[in-house]
Biopython code that builds the backbone (N, CA, C, O; Angstrom):
import numpy as np
from Bio.PDB.StructureBuilder import StructureBuilder

atoms = [
    (1, "UNK", "N", (61.488, 98.068, 121.622)),
    (1, "UNK", "CA", (60.067, 98.159, 121.887)),
    (1, "UNK", "C", (59.406, 99.231, 121.030)),
    (1, "UNK", "O", (58.317, 99.019, 120.498)),
    (2, "UNK", "N", (60.068, 100.391, 120.895)),
    (2, "UNK", "CA", (59.473, 101.480, 120.122)),
    (2, "UNK", "C", (59.326, 101.096, 118.659)),
    (2, "UNK", "O", (58.338, 101.462, 118.022)),
    (3, "UNK", "N", (60.295, 100.361, 118.115)),
    (3, "UNK", "CA", (60.206, 99.958, 116.709)),
    (3, "UNK", "C", (59.033, 99.030, 116.467)),
    (3, "UNK", "O", (58.347, 99.157, 115.452)),
    (4, "UNK", "N", (58.789, 98.100, 117.375)),
    (4, "UNK", "CA", (57.669, 97.172, 117.177)),
    (4, "UNK", "C", (56.347, 97.920, 117.167)),
    (4, "UNK", "O", (55.448, 97.570, 116.402)),
    (5, "UNK", "N", (56.214, 98.942, 118.001)),
    (5, "UNK", "CA", (54.989, 99.747, 118.001)),
    (5, "UNK", "C", (54.860, 100.550, 116.703)),
    (5, "UNK", "O", (53.768, 100.669, 116.146)),
    (6, "UNK", "N", (55.970, 101.093, 116.231)),
    (6, "UNK", "CA", (55.944, 101.862, 114.987)),
    (6, "UNK", "C", (55.620, 100.958, 113.799)),
    (6, "UNK", "O", (54.872, 101.358, 112.907)),
    (7, "UNK", "N", (56.173, 99.749, 113.777)),
    (7, "UNK", "CA", (55.865, 98.807, 112.698)),
    (7, "UNK", "C", (54.392, 98.431, 112.701)),
    (7, "UNK", "O", (53.763, 98.357, 111.645)),
    (8, "UNK", "N", (53.848, 98.197, 113.876)),
    (8, "UNK", "CA", (52.434, 97.848, 113.986)),
    (8, "UNK", "C", (51.555, 99.021, 113.538)),
    (8, "UNK", "O", (50.564, 98.817, 112.837)),
    (9, "UNK", "N", (51.910, 100.237, 113.936)),
    (9, "UNK", "CA", (51.178, 101.428, 113.495)),
    (9, "UNK", "C", (51.243, 101.564, 111.971)),
    (9, "UNK", "O", (50.241, 101.864, 111.323)),
    (10, "UNK", "N", (52.430, 101.342, 111.413)),
    (10, "UNK", "CA", (52.595, 101.441, 109.963)),
    (10, "UNK", "C", (51.745, 100.395, 109.249)),
    (10, "UNK", "O", (51.104, 100.698, 108.242)),
    (11, "UNK", "N", (51.737, 99.175, 109.759)),
    (11, "UNK", "CA", (50.930, 98.108, 109.155)),
    (11, "UNK", "C", (49.453, 98.484, 109.176)),
    (11, "UNK", "O", (48.741, 98.260, 108.196)),
    (12, "UNK", "N", (48.996, 99.044, 110.266)),
    (12, "UNK", "CA", (47.596, 99.465, 110.349)),
    (12, "UNK", "C", (47.315, 100.588, 109.350)),
    (12, "UNK", "O", (46.248, 100.636, 108.738)),
    (13, "UNK", "N", (48.280, 101.484, 109.195)),
    (13, "UNK", "CA", (48.113, 102.617, 108.282)),
    (13, "UNK", "C", (48.026, 102.160, 106.826)),
    (13, "UNK", "O", (47.221, 102.693, 106.062)),
    (14, "UNK", "N", (48.845, 101.179, 106.429)),
    (14, "UNK", "CA", (48.829, 100.727, 105.035)),
    (14, "UNK", "C", (47.795, 99.627, 104.795)),
    (14, "UNK", "O", (47.540, 99.257, 103.649)),
    (15, "UNK", "N", (47.209, 99.110, 105.851)),
    (15, "UNK", "CA", (46.122, 98.143, 105.708)),
    (15, "UNK", "C", (46.554, 96.684, 105.611)),
    (15, "UNK", "O", (45.731, 95.810, 105.341)),
    (16, "UNK", "N", (47.820, 96.422, 105.826)),
    (16, "UNK", "CA", (48.324, 95.048, 105.807)),
    (16, "UNK", "C", (49.697, 95.009, 106.475)),
    (16, "UNK", "O", (50.332, 96.046, 106.667)),
    (17, "UNK", "N", (50.148, 93.803, 106.826)),
    (17, "UNK", "CA", (51.495, 93.659, 107.372)),
    (17, "UNK", "C", (52.516, 94.140, 106.348)),
    (17, "UNK", "O", (52.263, 94.091, 105.145)),
    (18, "UNK", "N", (53.659, 94.600, 106.820)),
    (18, "UNK", "CA", (54.767, 94.927, 105.947)),
    (18, "UNK", "C", (55.259, 93.607, 105.364)),
    (18, "UNK", "O", (55.666, 92.707, 106.098)),
    (19, "UNK", "N", (55.218, 93.500, 104.037)),
    (19, "UNK", "CA", (55.494, 92.238, 103.343)),
    (19, "UNK", "C", (56.973, 92.173, 102.973)),
    (19, "UNK", "O", (57.481, 93.001, 102.217)),
    (20, "UNK", "N", (57.648, 91.167, 103.525)),
    (20, "UNK", "CA", (59.094, 91.052, 103.390)),
    (20, "UNK", "C", (59.475, 89.960, 102.409)),
    (20, "UNK", "O", (58.902, 88.870, 102.408)),
    (21, "UNK", "N", (60.469, 90.281, 101.562)),
    (21, "UNK", "CA", (61.149, 89.275, 100.750)),
    (21, "UNK", "C", (62.473, 89.004, 101.445)),
    (21, "UNK", "O", (63.242, 89.929, 101.703)),
    (22, "UNK", "N", (62.735, 87.763, 101.743)),
    (22, "UNK", "CA", (63.923, 87.357, 102.468)),
    (22, "UNK", "C", (64.867, 86.645, 101.512)),
    (22, "UNK", "O", (64.532, 85.581, 100.991)),
    (23, "UNK", "N", (66.035, 87.214, 101.277)),
    (23, "UNK", "CA", (67.029, 86.612, 100.394)),
    (23, "UNK", "C", (67.990, 85.809, 101.258)),
    (23, "UNK", "O", (68.794, 86.368, 102.004)),
    (24, "UNK", "N", (67.891, 84.495, 101.145)),
    (24, "UNK", "CA", (68.739, 83.596, 101.922)),
    (24, "UNK", "C", (67.928, 82.841, 102.961)),
    (24, "UNK", "O", (67.326, 83.443, 103.851)),
    (25, "UNK", "N", (67.915, 81.511, 102.840)),
    (25, "UNK", "CA", (67.149, 80.681, 103.776)),
    (25, "UNK", "C", (68.066, 79.725, 104.543)),
    (25, "UNK", "O", (67.643, 78.660, 104.995)),
    (26, "UNK", "N", (69.311, 80.125, 104.675)),
    (26, "UNK", "CA", (70.248, 79.338, 105.474)),
    (26, "UNK", "C", (70.104, 79.695, 106.943)),
    (26, "UNK", "O", (69.026, 80.090, 107.388)),
    (27, "UNK", "N", (71.183, 79.560, 107.693)),
    (27, "UNK", "CA", (71.142, 79.808, 109.135)),
    (27, "UNK", "C", (70.676, 81.232, 109.456)),
    (27, "UNK", "O", (69.799, 81.420, 110.299)),
    (28, "UNK", "N", (71.253, 82.226, 108.794)),
    (28, "UNK", "CA", (70.871, 83.621, 109.064)),
    (28, "UNK", "C", (69.439, 83.898, 108.655)),
    (28, "UNK", "O", (68.684, 84.514, 109.407)),
    (29, "UNK", "N", (69.060, 83.449, 107.469)),
    (29, "UNK", "CA", (67.707, 83.687, 106.968)),
    (29, "UNK", "C", (66.650, 83.018, 107.821)),
    (29, "UNK", "O", (65.616, 83.617, 108.118)),
    (30, "UNK", "N", (66.906, 81.764, 108.222)),
    (30, "UNK", "CA", (65.930, 81.061, 109.066)),
    (30, "UNK", "C", (65.790, 81.743, 110.426)),
    (30, "UNK", "O", (64.688, 81.860, 110.962)),
    (31, "UNK", "N", (66.908, 82.186, 110.971)),
    (31, "UNK", "CA", (66.844, 82.891, 112.255)),
    (31, "UNK", "C", (66.059, 84.182, 112.145)),
    (31, "UNK", "O", (65.212, 84.474, 112.989)),
    (32, "UNK", "N", (66.340, 84.962, 111.099)),
    (32, "UNK", "CA", (65.619, 86.213, 110.880)),
    (32, "UNK", "C", (64.142, 85.947, 110.637)),
    (32, "UNK", "O", (63.282, 86.607, 111.221)),
    (33, "UNK", "N", (63.849, 84.976, 109.771)),
    (33, "UNK", "CA", (62.460, 84.643, 109.457)),
    (33, "UNK", "C", (61.668, 84.249, 110.690)),
    (33, "UNK", "O", (60.518, 84.657, 110.847)),
    (34, "UNK", "N", (62.273, 83.459, 111.563)),
    (34, "UNK", "CA", (61.594, 83.042, 112.778)),
    (34, "UNK", "C", (61.362, 84.208, 113.737)),
    (34, "UNK", "O", (60.346, 84.240, 114.431)),
    (35, "UNK", "N", (62.284, 85.161, 113.783)),
    (35, "UNK", "CA", (62.091, 86.340, 114.628)),
    (35, "UNK", "C", (60.987, 87.235, 114.074)),
    (35, "UNK", "O", (60.123, 87.693, 114.822)),
    (36, "UNK", "N", (61.012, 87.483, 112.773)),
    (36, "UNK", "CA", (60.004, 88.335, 112.142)),
    (36, "UNK", "C", (58.611, 87.734, 112.319)),
    (36, "UNK", "O", (57.641, 88.456, 112.548)),
    (37, "UNK", "N", (58.522, 86.431, 112.215)),
    (37, "UNK", "CA", (57.238, 85.741, 112.336)),
    (37, "UNK", "C", (56.552, 86.030, 113.678)),
    (37, "UNK", "O", (55.326, 85.971, 113.781)),
    (38, "UNK", "N", (57.336, 86.336, 114.681)),
    (38, "UNK", "CA", (56.800, 86.613, 116.025)),
    (38, "UNK", "C", (56.422, 88.073, 116.228)),
    (38, "UNK", "O", (55.878, 88.431, 117.273)),
    (39, "UNK", "N", (56.705, 88.921, 115.241)),
    (39, "UNK", "CA", (56.451, 90.356, 115.384)),
    (39, "UNK", "C", (55.175, 90.756, 114.664)),
    (39, "UNK", "O", (54.991, 90.437, 113.490)),
    (40, "UNK", "N", (54.307, 91.444, 115.359)),
    (40, "UNK", "CA", (53.087, 91.960, 114.740)),
    (40, "UNK", "C", (53.452, 93.053, 113.752)),
    (40, "UNK", "O", (54.314, 93.888, 114.024)),
    (41, "UNK", "N", (52.788, 93.040, 112.600)),
    (41, "UNK", "CA", (53.008, 94.072, 111.600)),
    (41, "UNK", "C", (54.003, 93.699, 110.525)),
    (41, "UNK", "O", (54.195, 94.458, 109.575)),
    (42, "UNK", "N", (54.654, 92.523, 110.655)),
    (42, "UNK", "CA", (55.618, 92.061, 109.660)),
    (42, "UNK", "C", (55.239, 90.669, 109.184)),
    (42, "UNK", "O", (54.709, 89.867, 109.953)),
    (43, "UNK", "N", (55.511, 90.383, 107.921)),
    (43, "UNK", "CA", (55.188, 89.074, 107.373)),
    (43, "UNK", "C", (56.205, 88.685, 106.300)),
    (43, "UNK", "O", (56.404, 89.425, 105.337)),
    (44, "UNK", "N", (56.852, 87.520, 106.464)),
    (44, "UNK", "CA", (57.740, 86.998, 105.422)),
    (44, "UNK", "C", (56.850, 86.393, 104.352)),
    (44, "UNK", "O", (56.177, 85.393, 104.600)),
    (45, "UNK", "N", (56.837, 86.983, 103.168)),
    (45, "UNK", "CA", (55.955, 86.537, 102.096)),
    (45, "UNK", "C", (56.695, 85.821, 100.984)),
    (45, "UNK", "O", (56.135, 84.939, 100.332)),
    (46, "UNK", "N", (57.963, 86.196, 100.758)),
    (46, "UNK", "CA", (58.748, 85.606, 99.687)),
    (46, "UNK", "C", (60.119, 85.237, 100.228)),
    (46, "UNK", "O", (60.756, 86.024, 100.928)),
    (47, "UNK", "N", (60.568, 84.023, 99.895)),
    (47, "UNK", "CA", (61.903, 83.587, 100.285)),
    (47, "UNK", "C", (62.662, 83.215, 99.017)),
    (47, "UNK", "O", (62.172, 82.461, 98.177)),
    (48, "UNK", "N", (63.876, 83.762, 98.899)),
    (48, "UNK", "CA", (64.728, 83.494, 97.755)),
    (48, "UNK", "C", (65.964, 82.763, 98.249)),
    (48, "UNK", "O", (66.654, 83.233, 99.153)),
    (49, "UNK", "N", (66.240, 81.613, 97.652)),
    (49, "UNK", "CA", (67.427, 80.836, 98.004)),
    (49, "UNK", "C", (67.763, 79.930, 96.833)),
    (49, "UNK", "O", (66.882, 79.588, 96.044)),
    (50, "UNK", "N", (69.020, 79.536, 96.710)),
    (50, "UNK", "CA", (69.412, 78.644, 95.616)),
    (50, "UNK", "C", (68.933, 77.215, 95.854)),
    (50, "UNK", "O", (68.960, 76.395, 94.937)),
    (51, "UNK", "N", (68.496, 76.911, 97.072)),
    (51, "UNK", "CA", (68.053, 75.564, 97.431)),
    (51, "UNK", "C", (66.572, 75.597, 97.836)),
    (51, "UNK", "O", (66.229, 76.140, 98.886)),
    (52, "UNK", "N", (65.708, 75.023, 97.014)),
    (52, "UNK", "CA", (64.267, 75.057, 97.314)),
    (52, "UNK", "C", (63.932, 74.280, 98.584)),
    (52, "UNK", "O", (62.928, 74.577, 99.232)),
    (53, "UNK", "N", (64.740, 73.299, 98.953)),
    (53, "UNK", "CA", (64.501, 72.592, 100.215)),
    (53, "UNK", "C", (64.623, 73.535, 101.406)),
    (53, "UNK", "O", (63.842, 73.442, 102.353)),
    (54, "UNK", "N", (65.595, 74.441, 101.365)),
    (54, "UNK", "CA", (65.747, 75.420, 102.455)),
    (54, "UNK", "C", (64.565, 76.386, 102.483)),
    (54, "UNK", "O", (64.116, 76.789, 103.556)),
    (55, "UNK", "N", (64.064, 76.756, 101.310)),
    (55, "UNK", "CA", (62.880, 77.626, 101.249)),
    (55, "UNK", "C", (61.710, 76.932, 101.949)),
    (55, "UNK", "O", (61.046, 77.523, 102.801)),
    (56, "UNK", "N", (61.467, 75.683, 101.584)),
    (56, "UNK", "CA", (60.367, 74.924, 102.192)),
    (56, "UNK", "C", (60.558, 74.737, 103.683)),
    (56, "UNK", "O", (59.590, 74.810, 104.440)),
    (57, "UNK", "N", (61.790, 74.495, 104.125)),
    (57, "UNK", "CA", (62.059, 74.323, 105.555)),
    (57, "UNK", "C", (61.785, 75.609, 106.327)),
    (57, "UNK", "O", (61.235, 75.568, 107.427)),
    (58, "UNK", "N", (62.164, 76.745, 105.759)),
    (58, "UNK", "CA", (61.901, 78.019, 106.439)),
    (58, "UNK", "C", (60.406, 78.241, 106.598)),
    (58, "UNK", "O", (59.941, 78.591, 107.682)),
    (59, "UNK", "N", (59.653, 78.040, 105.525)),
    (59, "UNK", "CA", (58.204, 78.221, 105.630)),
    (59, "UNK", "C", (57.586, 77.191, 106.581)),
    (59, "UNK", "O", (56.628, 77.500, 107.288)),
    (60, "UNK", "N", (58.128, 75.976, 106.600)),
    (60, "UNK", "CA", (57.654, 74.950, 107.540)),
    (60, "UNK", "C", (57.873, 75.425, 108.980)),
    (60, "UNK", "O", (57.005, 75.244, 109.834)),
    (61, "UNK", "N", (59.036, 76.034, 109.247)),
    (61, "UNK", "CA", (59.308, 76.603, 110.573)),
    (61, "UNK", "C", (58.224, 77.597, 110.978)),
    (61, "UNK", "O", (57.848, 77.685, 112.147)),
    (62, "UNK", "N", (57.727, 78.347, 109.987)),
    (62, "UNK", "CA", (56.734, 79.395, 110.253)),
    (62, "UNK", "C", (55.306, 78.850, 110.273)),
    (62, "UNK", "O", (54.362, 79.589, 110.556)),
    (63, "UNK", "N", (55.148, 77.566, 109.974)),
    (63, "UNK", "CA", (53.815, 76.967, 109.952)),
    (63, "UNK", "C", (53.062, 77.239, 108.666)),
    (63, "UNK", "O", (51.844, 77.070, 108.617)),
    (64, "UNK", "N", (53.767, 77.659, 107.621)),
    (64, "UNK", "CA", (53.142, 77.955, 106.331)),
    (64, "UNK", "C", (53.251, 76.721, 105.452)),
    (64, "UNK", "O", (54.353, 76.243, 105.181)),
    (65, "UNK", "N", (52.102, 76.201, 105.002)),
    (65, "UNK", "CA", (52.113, 74.978, 104.198)),
    (65, "UNK", "C", (51.757, 75.224, 102.735)),
    (65, "UNK", "O", (52.131, 74.427, 101.875)),
    (66, "UNK", "N", (51.049, 76.299, 102.435)),
    (66, "UNK", "CA", (50.651, 76.597, 101.063)),
    (66, "UNK", "C", (51.647, 77.580, 100.459)),
    (66, "UNK", "O", (51.474, 78.794, 100.569)),
    (67, "UNK", "N", (52.695, 77.052, 99.819)),
    (67, "UNK", "CA", (53.771, 77.868, 99.275)),
    (67, "UNK", "C", (53.898, 77.596, 97.782)),
    (67, "UNK", "O", (53.931, 76.442, 97.355)),
    (68, "UNK", "N", (53.969, 78.652, 97.000)),
    (68, "UNK", "CA", (54.194, 78.532, 95.559)),
    (68, "UNK", "C", (55.686, 78.704, 95.311)),
    (68, "UNK", "O", (56.255, 79.750, 95.622)),
    (69, "UNK", "N", (56.322, 77.670, 94.747)),
    (69, "UNK", "CA", (57.738, 77.730, 94.406)),
    (69, "UNK", "C", (57.845, 77.794, 92.882)),
    (69, "UNK", "O", (57.353, 76.911, 92.180)),
    (70, "UNK", "N", (58.493, 78.850, 92.380)),
    (70, "UNK", "CA", (58.598, 79.027, 90.937)),
    (70, "UNK", "C", (59.679, 80.049, 90.616)),
    (70, "UNK", "O", (60.019, 80.884, 91.454)),
    (71, "UNK", "N", (60.215, 79.984, 89.408)),
    (71, "UNK", "CA", (61.120, 81.015, 88.912)),
    (71, "UNK", "C", (60.450, 81.861, 87.838)),
    (71, "UNK", "O", (61.113, 82.618, 87.128)),
    (72, "UNK", "N", (59.135, 81.728, 87.723)),
    (72, "UNK", "CA", (58.348, 82.505, 86.774)),
    (72, "UNK", "C", (57.819, 83.752, 87.483)),
    (72, "UNK", "O", (57.058, 83.651, 88.444)),
    (73, "UNK", "N", (58.224, 84.915, 87.006)),
    (73, "UNK", "CA", (57.845, 86.183, 87.647)),
    (73, "UNK", "C", (56.339, 86.350, 87.757)),
    (73, "UNK", "O", (55.843, 86.799, 88.790)),
    (74, "UNK", "N", (55.610, 85.999, 86.718)),
    (74, "UNK", "CA", (54.159, 86.159, 86.725)),
    (74, "UNK", "C", (53.501, 85.225, 87.743)),
    (74, "UNK", "O", (52.554, 85.615, 88.425)),
    (75, "UNK", "N", (53.997, 84.013, 87.843)),
    (75, "UNK", "CA", (53.433, 83.058, 88.800)),
    (75, "UNK", "C", (53.690, 83.506, 90.247)),
    (75, "UNK", "O", (52.813, 83.391, 91.103)),
    (76, "UNK", "N", (54.884, 84.009, 90.506)),
    (76, "UNK", "CA", (55.210, 84.512, 91.849)),
    (76, "UNK", "C", (54.355, 85.736, 92.159)),
    (76, "UNK", "O", (53.789, 85.827, 93.248)),
    (77, "UNK", "N", (54.251, 86.667, 91.233)),
    (77, "UNK", "CA", (53.441, 87.875, 91.448)),
    (77, "UNK", "C", (51.989, 87.510, 91.714)),
    (77, "UNK", "O", (51.363, 88.075, 92.611)),
    (78, "UNK", "N", (51.447, 86.572, 90.948)),
    (78, "UNK", "CA", (50.057, 86.141, 91.136)),
    (78, "UNK", "C", (49.858, 85.553, 92.532)),
    (78, "UNK", "O", (48.888, 85.881, 93.215)),
    (79, "UNK", "N", (50.772, 84.689, 92.949)),
    (79, "UNK", "CA", (50.664, 84.081, 94.281)),
    (79, "UNK", "C", (50.707, 85.141, 95.377)),
    (79, "UNK", "O", (49.888, 85.120, 96.295)),
    (80, "UNK", "N", (51.649, 86.056, 95.285)),
    (80, "UNK", "CA", (51.775, 87.110, 96.297)),
    (80, "UNK", "C", (50.556, 88.013, 96.314)),
    (80, "UNK", "O", (50.075, 88.386, 97.384)),
    (81, "UNK", "N", (50.051, 88.369, 95.136)),
    (81, "UNK", "CA", (48.857, 89.217, 95.059)),
    (81, "UNK", "C", (47.622, 88.537, 95.623)),
    (81, "UNK", "O", (46.687, 89.205, 96.065)),
    (82, "UNK", "N", (47.615, 87.202, 95.611)),
    (82, "UNK", "CA", (46.514, 86.433, 96.194)),
    (82, "UNK", "C", (46.722, 86.173, 97.693)),
    (82, "UNK", "O", (45.915, 85.490, 98.323)),
    (83, "UNK", "N", (47.793, 86.711, 98.254)),
    (83, "UNK", "CA", (48.050, 86.557, 99.684)),
    (83, "UNK", "C", (48.784, 85.286, 100.061)),
    (83, "UNK", "O", (48.897, 84.963, 101.243)),
    (84, "UNK", "N", (49.281, 84.564, 99.076)),
    (84, "UNK", "CA", (50.020, 83.334, 99.351)),
    (84, "UNK", "C", (51.491, 83.639, 99.596)),
    (84, "UNK", "O", (51.990, 84.708, 99.246)),
    (85, "UNK", "N", (52.165, 82.685, 100.198)),
    (85, "UNK", "CA", (53.613, 82.767, 100.369)),
    (85, "UNK", "C", (54.265, 82.137, 99.152)),
    (85, "UNK", "O", (53.686, 81.264, 98.507)),
    (86, "UNK", "N", (55.483, 82.588, 98.842)),
    (86, "UNK", "CA", (56.144, 82.096, 97.646)),
    (86, "UNK", "C", (57.642, 81.975, 97.864)),
    (86, "UNK", "O", (58.215, 82.580, 98.771)),
    (87, "UNK", "N", (58.260, 81.170, 96.999)),
    (87, "UNK", "CA", (59.702, 81.000, 97.022)),
    (87, "UNK", "C", (60.237, 80.913, 95.609)),
    (87, "UNK", "O", (59.545, 80.462, 94.696)),
    (88, "UNK", "N", (61.473, 81.346, 95.437)),
    (88, "UNK", "CA", (62.123, 81.309, 94.136)),
    (88, "UNK", "C", (63.623, 81.184, 94.327)),
    (88, "UNK", "O", (64.139, 81.439, 95.415)),
    (89, "UNK", "N", (64.321, 80.794, 93.274)),
    (89, "UNK", "CA", (65.770, 80.662, 93.342)),
    (89, "UNK", "C", (66.483, 81.810, 92.626)),
    (89, "UNK", "O", (67.699, 81.760, 92.438)),
    (90, "UNK", "N", (65.746, 82.829, 92.230)),
    (90, "UNK", "CA", (66.336, 83.942, 91.489)),
    (90, "UNK", "C", (65.919, 85.290, 92.071)),
    (90, "UNK", "O", (64.831, 85.432, 92.629)),
    (91, "UNK", "N", (66.802, 86.270, 91.930)),
    (91, "UNK", "CA", (66.471, 87.644, 92.345)),
    (91, "UNK", "C", (66.185, 88.529, 91.142)),
    (91, "UNK", "O", (66.012, 89.738, 91.297)),
    (92, "UNK", "N", (66.133, 87.955, 89.952)),
    (92, "UNK", "CA", (66.022, 88.730, 88.717)),
    (92, "UNK", "C", (64.820, 89.666, 88.666)),
    (92, "UNK", "O", (64.928, 90.775, 88.144)),
    (93, "UNK", "N", (63.693, 89.244, 89.192)),
    (93, "UNK", "CA", (62.479, 90.062, 89.107)),
    (93, "UNK", "C", (62.041, 90.617, 90.456)),
    (93, "UNK", "O", (60.932, 91.132, 90.593)),
    (94, "UNK", "N", (62.898, 90.513, 91.425)),
    (94, "UNK", "CA", (62.564, 90.909, 92.798)),
    (94, "UNK", "C", (62.106, 92.359, 92.904)),
    (94, "UNK", "O", (61.131, 92.652, 93.596)),
    (95, "UNK", "N", (62.794, 93.258, 92.232)),
    (95, "UNK", "CA", (62.443, 94.679, 92.357)),
    (95, "UNK", "C", (61.155, 95.041, 91.636)),
    (95, "UNK", "O", (60.645, 96.148, 91.808)),
    (96, "UNK", "N", (60.622, 94.133, 90.835)),
    (96, "UNK", "CA", (59.389, 94.405, 90.091)),
    (96, "UNK", "C", (58.127, 93.941, 90.814)),
    (96, "UNK", "O", (57.022, 94.191, 90.333)),
    (97, "UNK", "N", (58.266, 93.281, 91.940)),
    (97, "UNK", "CA", (57.107, 92.721, 92.638)),
    (97, "UNK", "C", (56.394, 93.791, 93.466)),
    (97, "UNK", "O", (56.953, 94.317, 94.429)),
    (98, "UNK", "N", (55.178, 94.101, 93.088)),
    (98, "UNK", "CA", (54.381, 95.114, 93.790)),
    (98, "UNK", "C", (53.962, 94.657, 95.189)),
    (98, "UNK", "O", (53.748, 95.492, 96.068)),
    (99, "UNK", "N", (53.844, 93.366, 95.406)),
    (99, "UNK", "CA", (53.342, 92.842, 96.677)),
    (99, "UNK", "C", (54.451, 92.647, 97.711)),
    (99, "UNK", "O", (54.254, 91.946, 98.704)),
    (100, "UNK", "N", (55.597, 93.255, 97.489)),
    (100, "UNK", "CA", (56.706, 93.211, 98.440)),
    (100, "UNK", "C", (57.024, 94.638, 98.856)),
    (100, "UNK", "O", (57.187, 95.522, 98.014)),
    (101, "UNK", "N", (57.111, 94.852, 100.158)),
    (101, "UNK", "CA", (57.389, 96.185, 100.673)),
    (101, "UNK", "C", (58.848, 96.381, 101.052)),
    (101, "UNK", "O", (59.363, 97.498, 101.009)),
    (102, "UNK", "N", (59.515, 95.287, 101.425)),
    (102, "UNK", "CA", (60.847, 95.393, 102.010)),
    (102, "UNK", "C", (61.646, 94.155, 101.643)),
    (102, "UNK", "O", (61.119, 93.043, 101.668)),
    (103, "UNK", "N", (62.920, 94.341, 101.300)),
    (103, "UNK", "CA", (63.804, 93.228, 100.965)),
    (103, "UNK", "C", (64.906, 93.145, 102.012)),
    (103, "UNK", "O", (65.561, 94.142, 102.315)),
    (104, "UNK", "N", (65.106, 91.957, 102.561)),
    (104, "UNK", "CA", (66.157, 91.742, 103.554)),
    (104, "UNK", "C", (67.122, 90.702, 102.998)),
    (104, "UNK", "O", (66.713, 89.599, 102.637)),
    (105, "UNK", "N", (68.396, 91.053, 102.928)),
    (105, "UNK", "CA", (69.427, 90.142, 102.446)),
    (105, "UNK", "C", (70.059, 89.442, 103.643)),
    (105, "UNK", "O", (70.655, 90.088, 104.505)),
    (106, "UNK", "N", (69.926, 88.122, 103.693)),
    (106, "UNK", "CA", (70.431, 87.325, 104.810)),
    (106, "UNK", "C", (71.279, 86.141, 104.335)),
    (106, "UNK", "O", (71.208, 85.056, 104.911)),
    (107, "UNK", "N", (72.068, 86.349, 103.300)),
    (107, "UNK", "CA", (72.861, 85.234, 102.781)),
    (107, "UNK", "C", (74.213, 85.102, 103.457)),
    (107, "UNK", "O", (74.750, 83.999, 103.563)),
    (108, "UNK", "N", (74.762, 86.205, 103.910)),
    (108, "UNK", "CA", (76.128, 86.185, 104.418)),
    (108, "UNK", "C", (77.147, 86.257, 103.299)),
    (108, "UNK", "O", (78.351, 86.218, 103.553)),
    (109, "UNK", "N", (76.673, 86.363, 102.044)),
    (109, "UNK", "CA", (77.560, 86.483, 100.886)),
    (109, "UNK", "C", (77.775, 87.974, 100.642)),
    (109, "UNK", "O", (76.852, 88.680, 100.235)),
    (110, "UNK", "N", (78.981, 88.445, 100.888)),
    (110, "UNK", "CA", (79.245, 89.879, 100.877)),
    (110, "UNK", "C", (78.991, 90.556, 99.542)),
    (110, "UNK", "O", (78.576, 91.715, 99.524)),
    (111, "UNK", "N", (79.221, 89.886, 98.433)),
    (111, "UNK", "CA", (79.065, 90.559, 97.146)),
    (111, "UNK", "C", (77.684, 90.383, 96.532)),
    (111, "UNK", "O", (77.454, 90.848, 95.416)),
    (112, "UNK", "N", (76.761, 89.728, 97.223)),
    (112, "UNK", "CA", (75.434, 89.506, 96.655)),
    (112, "UNK", "C", (74.623, 90.787, 96.556)),
    (112, "UNK", "O", (73.855, 90.963, 95.610)),
    (113, "UNK", "N", (74.786, 91.685, 97.523)),
    (113, "UNK", "CA", (73.944, 92.878, 97.552)),
    (113, "UNK", "C", (74.077, 93.716, 96.283)),
    (113, "UNK", "O", (73.105, 94.357, 95.882)),
    (114, "UNK", "N", (75.227, 93.737, 95.646)),
    (114, "UNK", "CA", (75.352, 94.535, 94.418)),
    (114, "UNK", "C", (74.713, 93.839, 93.225)),
    (114, "UNK", "O", (74.516, 94.473, 92.188)),
    (115, "UNK", "N", (74.385, 92.559, 93.339)),
    (115, "UNK", "CA", (73.729, 91.845, 92.250)),
    (115, "UNK", "C", (72.205, 91.936, 92.333)),
    (115, "UNK", "O", (71.515, 91.572, 91.380)),
    (116, "UNK", "N", (71.685, 92.406, 93.431)),
    (116, "UNK", "CA", (70.239, 92.576, 93.575)),
    (116, "UNK", "C", (69.893, 93.979, 93.093)),
    (116, "UNK", "O", (70.334, 94.967, 93.680)),
    (117, "UNK", "N", (69.117, 94.063, 92.040)),
    (117, "UNK", "CA", (68.760, 95.349, 91.455)),
    (117, "UNK", "C", (67.463, 95.837, 92.076)),
    (117, "UNK", "O", (66.445, 95.147, 92.034)),
    (118, "UNK", "N", (67.506, 97.016, 92.645)),
    (118, "UNK", "CA", (66.324, 97.594, 93.262)),
    (118, "UNK", "C", (65.772, 98.699, 92.363)),
    (118, "UNK", "O", (66.522, 99.524, 91.841)),
    (119, "UNK", "N", (64.476, 98.702, 92.194)),
    (119, "UNK", "CA", (63.879, 99.775, 91.401)),
    (119, "UNK", "C", (63.570, 100.958, 92.314)),
    (119, "UNK", "O", (63.579, 100.830, 93.538)),
    (120, "UNK", "N", (63.304, 102.077, 91.723)),
    (120, "UNK", "CA", (62.982, 103.277, 92.493)),
    (120, "UNK", "C", (61.518, 103.675, 92.280)),
    (120, "UNK", "O", (61.162, 104.847, 92.408)),
    (121, "UNK", "N", (60.683, 102.699, 91.957)),
    (121, "UNK", "CA", (59.285, 103.010, 91.700)),
    (121, "UNK", "C", (58.619, 103.572, 92.956)),
    (121, "UNK", "O", (58.977, 103.214, 94.079)),
    (122, "UNK", "N", (57.656, 104.447, 92.747)),
    (122, "UNK", "CA", (56.927, 105.028, 93.874)),
    (122, "UNK", "C", (55.737, 104.166, 94.199)),
    (122, "UNK", "O", (55.158, 103.539, 93.312)),
    (123, "UNK", "N", (55.367, 104.127, 95.451)),
    (123, "UNK", "CA", (54.197, 103.368, 95.885)),
    (123, "UNK", "C", (53.164, 104.311, 96.427)),
    (123, "UNK", "O", (52.093, 103.876, 96.850)),
]
sb = StructureBuilder()
sb.init_structure("model")
sb.init_model(0)
sb.init_chain("A")
sb.init_seg("    ")
for serial, (resi, resn, name, xyz) in enumerate(atoms, 1):
    if name == "N":
        sb.init_residue(resn, " ", resi, " ")
    sb.init_atom(name, np.array(xyz, "f"), 0.0, 1.0, " ", f" {name:<3s}", serial, name[0])
structure = sb.get_structure()
């Protein structure tokens, strides 16, 4: 309960929901995405998976119909900056996206986390 209040306070402080990139749209990712969708102050904005059908199914679960699917970094960044939801099959440019606040890895693939490069840029 305390975390949900803190997340909501943080969202109000930064002026928008905490924008999440979700890596993995399988069983774990869909479960996480559906839970986050019910929490005030959090928003799944980007889904990364090797299967675009799973990306679309996850967003369909959330009631999101306007989704930009692309592997072009500029196209994904533009969509996110415009407030749209997006999906991609690559993590190559994930750490460069300004419109993402938090990355959650939900693949269940143990060695994937070392392949996701995170930048240390300040916000």
